[in-house]
PAKOL-543271 format. One line per 10 residues: number of its first residue (from 1); their letters; for each residue x, y, z of C-alpha. Coordinates in pm, whole numbers, padded with zeros to 5 digits. Each point is the difference from the previous one (the first is absolute). Layout:
N
NUM = a = X,Y,Z; ...;
END
This chain:
398
1 = xxxxxxxxxx = -00003,-00005,00004; 00278,00246,00086; 00174,-00071,-00318; -00312,00070,-00202; -00048,00323,00177; 00358,00077,-00060; -00045,-00054,-00376; -00295,00195,-00019; 00144,00291,00170; 00326,-00014,-00218;
11 = xxxxxxxxxx = -00217,00005,-00302; -00218,00293,00104; 00323,00193,00107; 00157,-00067,-00334; -00317,00122,-00183; -00009,00332,00190; 00352,00062,-00080; -00044,-00070,-00360; -00305,00218,-00025; 00225,00301,00176;
21 = xxxxxxxxxx = 00274,-00080,-00254; -00220,00006,-00304; -00043,00387,00001; 00382,00059,00005; 00051,-00231,-00295; -00259,00174,-00200; 00115,00347,00071; 00234,00099,-00285; 00171,00327,-00090; -00102,-00021,-00352;
31 = xxxxxxxxxx = -00300,-00143,-00173; 00089,-00293,-00228; -00233,-00126,-00278; 00017,-00366,-00065; 00089,-00146,-00336; -00259,-00159,-00224; 00004,-00371,00043; -00049,-00048,-00378; 00337,00195,-00082; 00321,-00204,-00077;
41 = xxxxxxxxxx = 00255,00299,00056; 00205,00125,00170; 00293,-00230,-00084; 00265,-00086,00277; 00226,00274,-00112; -00076,00349,-00160; 00090,-00032,-00383; 00007,00391,-00038; 00367,00146,00023; -00066,00248,00252;
51 = xxxxxxxxxx = -00296,00075,00234; -00118,00331,00200; -00180,00054,00306; -00252,00301,00018; -00138,00183,00262; -00289,00206,-00123; -00129,00262,00237; -00329,00179,00000; -00191,00242,00206; -00376,00076,00063;
61 = xxxxxxxxxx = -00161,00056,-00329; 00254,-00187,-00220; -00171,-00330,-00063; -00058,00064,-00348; 00342,00102,-00073; 00135,-00306,00210; -00183,-00244,-00211; 00116,00154,-00335; 00361,00010,00144; -00014,-00364,00086;
71 = xxxxxxxxxx = -00126,-00123,-00332; 00259,00190,-00198; 00281,-00115,00218; -00100,-00357,00050; 00208,-00290,-00129; 00006,-00352,00122; 00387,00015,00062; -00036,00290,00258; -00167,00028,00352; -00200,00271,00132;
81 = xxxxxxxxxx = -00110,00138,00310; -00266,00258,00055; -00018,00238,00262; -00318,00207,00046; 00042,00261,00275; -00207,-00095,00303; -00163,00355,-00016; -00200,-00127,-00308; -00361,-00095,00086; -00063,-00361,00042;
91 = xxxxxxxxxx = -00219,00002,-00336; 00329,00080,-00180; 00196,-00281,00177; -00287,-00235,-00108; 00001,00111,-00352; 00349,-00082,-00048; -00009,-00330,00154; -00293,-00079,-00212; 00196,00113,-00308; 00299,-00207,00058;
101 = xxxxxxxxxx = -00196,-00315,00100; -00207,00028,-00289; 00285,-00005,-00253; 00046,-00370,-00131; 00369,00058,-00067; 00097,00148,00338; -00169,-00307,00156; 00183,-00241,-00255; 00343,00153,00065; -00041,00101,00371;
111 = xxxxxxxxxx = 00241,00270,-00022; -00230,00310,00098; -00047,00073,00369; -00171,00270,00200; 00145,00132,00336; -00239,-00138,00240; 00070,00253,00257; 00078,00338,-00175; 00190,00281,00158; -00119,00366,00040;
121 = xxxxxxxxxx = 00218,00173,-00237; 00078,00391,00097; 00130,00213,-00288; 00351,00104,00075; 00025,-00223,00301; 00208,-00324,00055; -00330,-00219,-00033; 00066,-00015,-00369; 00340,-00139,00053; -00128,-00234,00267;
131 = xxxxxxxxxx = -00249,-00144,-00265; 00268,-00057,-00263; 00235,-00173,00256; -00324,-00211,00101; -00065,-00091,-00365; 00351,-00099,-00027; 00015,-00230,00281; -00320,-00181,-00110; 00120,-00038,-00368; 00348,-00134,00114;
141 = xxxxxxxxxx = -00183,-00250,00204; -00257,-00134,-00244; 00191,00017,-00342; 00313,-00018,-00196; 00068,00311,-00206; 00273,00209,-00113; -00085,00358,00036; -00259,00200,00209; -00211,00277,-00156; -00212,00249,00190;
151 = xxxxxxxxxx = -00276,00180,-00183; -00325,00189,00076; -00322,-00030,-00185; 00096,00347,-00158; 00290,-00170,-00191; -00044,-00167,-00336; 00251,-00195,-00214; 00129,00089,-00322; 00118,-00347,-00098; -00141,-00350,00021;
161 = xxxxxxxxxx = 00092,-00246,00267; 00159,-00196,-00273; 00205,00292,-00089; 00115,00083,00351; 00094,-00365,00068; 00188,-00034,-00336; 00200,00316,00047; 00104,-00083,00364; 00096,-00372,-00099; 00331,00081,-00069;
171 = xxxxxxxxxx = 00092,00236,00298; 00191,-00098,00324; -00272,-00095,00248; 00186,00236,00276; -00079,00333,-00172; -00220,00235,00191; -00197,00273,-00196; 00009,00299,00250; 00025,00357,-00091; 00235,00141,00261;
181 = xxxxxxxxxx = 00192,00314,00085; 00205,00136,00315; -00076,00350,-00094; -00282,00066,00193; -00012,00371,-00057; -00312,00150,00165; -00089,-00336,00134; 00270,00021,00272; -00187,00251,00188; -00353,-00089,-00128;
191 = xxxxxxxxxx = 00036,-00386,00042; 00308,-00069,00202; -00030,00219,00308; -00365,-00007,00067; -00164,-00253,00222; -00339,-00145,-00058; -00234,-00246,00149; -00241,-00188,-00226; -00327,-00075,00177; -00076,-00297,-00238;
201 = xxxxxxxxxx = 00268,-00191,00185; -00245,-00004,00341; -00354,00131,-00113; -00264,-00172,-00192; -00111,00333,-00167; 00200,00165,-00271; 00140,00360,00093; 00277,00218,-00120; 00362,-00063,00144; 00087,00202,00323;
211 = xxxxxxxxxx = 00284,00230,-00021; 00231,00022,00312; 00139,00332,00100; 00354,-00082,00066; 00201,-00102,-00290; 00315,-00242,-00009; 00349,00021,-00135; 00105,-00188,-00317; 00127,-00361,00048; 00376,-00072,00003;
221 = xxxxxxxxxx = -00009,-00375,00018; -00128,-00014,-00338; -00071,00200,-00314; -00337,00130,-00098; -00130,-00075,-00357; -00320,00089,-00183; -00199,-00097,-00305; -00278,-00157,-00152; -00247,-00199,00208; -00066,-00233,-00301;
231 = xxxxxxxxxx = 00277,-00272,-00023; 00072,-00357,-00140; 00201,-00183,00273; 00181,-00340,-00039; -00102,-00281,00208; 00342,-00003,00171; -00031,00385,00101; -00371,-00085,00119; 00109,-00267,00236; 00271,00218,00128;
241 = xxxxxxxxxx = -00252,00265,00068; -00244,-00241,00189; 00263,-00240,00150; 00331,00222,-00001; 00296,-00191,00105; 00138,00332,00153; -00214,00260,00186; 00002,00274,-00263; -00354,-00066,-00132; -00146,-00009,00332;
251 = xxxxxxxxxx = 00189,00312,00135; -00119,00199,-00308; -00342,-00122,00041; -00012,00146,00343; 00142,00330,-00122; -00230,00029,-00276; -00327,-00076,00210; 00016,00359,00069; 00112,00139,-00335; -00207,00191,-00248;
261 = xxxxxxxxxx = -00074,-00212,-00319; 00219,-00287,00117; -00082,-00199,-00311; 00204,00237,-00205; 00328,-00059,00232; -00011,-00336,00155; 00098,-00248,-00247; 00244,00262,-00154; 00179,00074,00317; 00003,-00391,00101;
271 = xxxxxxxxxx = 00148,-00083,-00335; 00235,00264,-00036; 00150,-00056,00364; 00037,-00374,-00073; 00338,-00143,-00119; -00163,-00282,-00109; -00249,00156,-00233; 00103,00363,-00062; 00142,-00109,-00327; -00296,-00170,-00118;
281 = xxxxxxxxxx = -00210,00307,-00064; -00137,00112,-00350; -00081,00363,00051; -00345,00003,-00144; -00362,-00090,00121; -00099,-00093,-00363; -00307,00212,00010; -00108,00277,-00202; -00114,00297,00223; -00034,00372,-00078;
291 = xxxxxxxxxx = -00024,00288,00244; -00152,00343,-00019; 00242,00298,00023; 00048,00070,00282; -00056,-00335,00118; -00303,-00072,00219; -00075,-00287,00273; -00115,-00230,-00275; 00114,-00068,-00369; -00198,00110,-00299;
301 = xxxxxxxxxx = -00297,-00223,-00125; 00102,-00123,-00344; -00214,00014,-00303; -00007,-00048,-00392; 00232,00286,-00045; 00261,-00185,00213; -00036,-00321,-00194; 00307,00041,-00239; 00235,00107,00261; -00098,-00300,00189;
311 = xxxxxxxxxx = 00071,-00247,-00268; 00323,00183,-00094; 00117,-00019,00384; 00027,-00388,-00055; -00105,-00039,00362; -00228,-00293,00100; -00228,00195,00249; -00156,00338,00028; -00207,00198,00241; -00201,00145,00095;
321 = xxxxxxxxxx = -00343,-00046,-00211; -00348,00125,00081; -00275,-00278,-00006; -00103,-00108,-00341; 00210,00274,-00183; -00015,-00025,-00359; 00370,-00057,-00027; -00039,-00330,00186; -00193,-00147,-00282; 00257,00121,-00231;
331 = xxxxxxxxxx = 00269,-00179,00171; -00219,-00301,00021; -00058,00001,-00376; 00346,00096,-00124; 00239,-00135,00256; -00158,-00274,00200; -00228,-00133,-00276; -00259,-00029,00259; -00395,-00013,-00065; -00241,00146,00255;
341 = xxxxxxxxxx = -00032,-00211,00326; 00277,-00260,-00127; 00370,-00044,00105; 00302,00146,-00204; 00107,-00214,-00285; 00247,-00283,00082; 00102,-00320,-00144; -00166,-00194,00321; -00332,00113,-00118; 00018,00056,-00382;
351 = xxxxxxxxxx = -00266,-00200,-00193; 00121,-00140,-00344; -00226,00058,-00279; -00201,00291,00137; -00017,00302,-00237; 00063,00240,00298; 00265,-00060,00274; -00202,-00072,00323; 00123,-00082,00349; -00283,-00105,00204;
361 = xxxxxxxxxx = 00085,-00343,00129; 00310,-00232,00063; 00113,-00214,-00288; 00161,-00292,00209; 00199,-00126,-00307; 00162,00363,-00031; 00095,00008,00353; 00359,00125,00012; -00013,00150,-00339; 00096,00370,-00051;
371 = xxxxxxxxxx = -00086,00220,-00283; 00198,00322,00054; -00061,00282,-00237; 00100,00364,-00051; -00007,00092,00383; 00282,-00255,00063; 00216,00162,-00266; -00076,00354,00151; 00068,-00124,00359; 00319,-00181,-00090;
381 = xxxxxxxxxx = 00127,00332,-00173; -00044,00177,00336; 00145,-00280,00202; 00318,-00024,-00236; 00055,00370,00042; -00043,00014,00371; 00232,-00309,00063; 00259,00120,-00257; 00336,00027,00195; 00008,00369,-00087;
391 = xxxxxxxx = -00344,00046,00211; -00026,-00277,00237; 00334,00074,00187; -00042,00366,-00006; -00329,00000,00167; 00064,-00224,00283; -00052,00116,00366; 00223,00294,00089;
END
């Protein structure tokens, strides 16, 4: 009798602990969409020469731009993590989740995720930097890739992903595309000395950053650098920023927590003060961006009059664009070979025998096939120029 009571008690206790444990197992930092059972891919190894991991960030009211950006940037070789600001209403979060879960290709490949516990992002505060590092850490854990790219929903590609993969396929995997400069100019007094506090680090409601009256002296333990917040970072350098084997990334993260517009300086300062990585920088953000004269807080919104200069720049990305601006349709039609509501053209989804090139579904037999076009040639021209001995060595960290 005593043995039976013991066994029953043991079973009940085990059941209680199991029920307590289940919620922790179901709580994930990202939303994962399960692959379709009828799908026979992916293969054991990725047949594409290089892969990219994208963070696509969006704010309240950006859902339409976010959906369009994801379609034009999508490729089965890559990985995509979507971050929609926690300040956005629940209806927008549900809208994005429904959009991703309802696209068959995303489910088949299982390479699109949504941050399940999004951050509150404050403009000019370190919460944007924290979001980027958060995304890096998740993507490092769940996928194998070569370069990390951060974009916003207001960015748009000027080349197909086949073009981008093909152009990068011959590059050393340790290169980091970071626009950087040690000449801070007016930023020394406007960025380097002020101390700010971002309420987004401890409040649930969004508000402007707080300015501390007392200022600080410029650092002497490291040299400040500045540049563009938009980067393409190697996997090796991304690992260093997340799991640094020396204390530099963590020291600088603490410093930049109280720094105005920290995304425009953190990665630049880390890489240019690192003996291991300072010679891996390509001093360019690979974006086409234009500013008013004198410059305002945000760059100009691009339109049809900017199209020719965008193409001649040979850059793979441009920003920023207003929602559904006519120039986006022109980019779709002439550069991305994309029809409304479909993916950008690529070998993975091209259908033989069709009068018009369409890209709406995955063609299993063409998984691993690339069909680069003029975008690849334009981008390779730019990369050759930047990586020539004359330009590359002269523009390293100073």
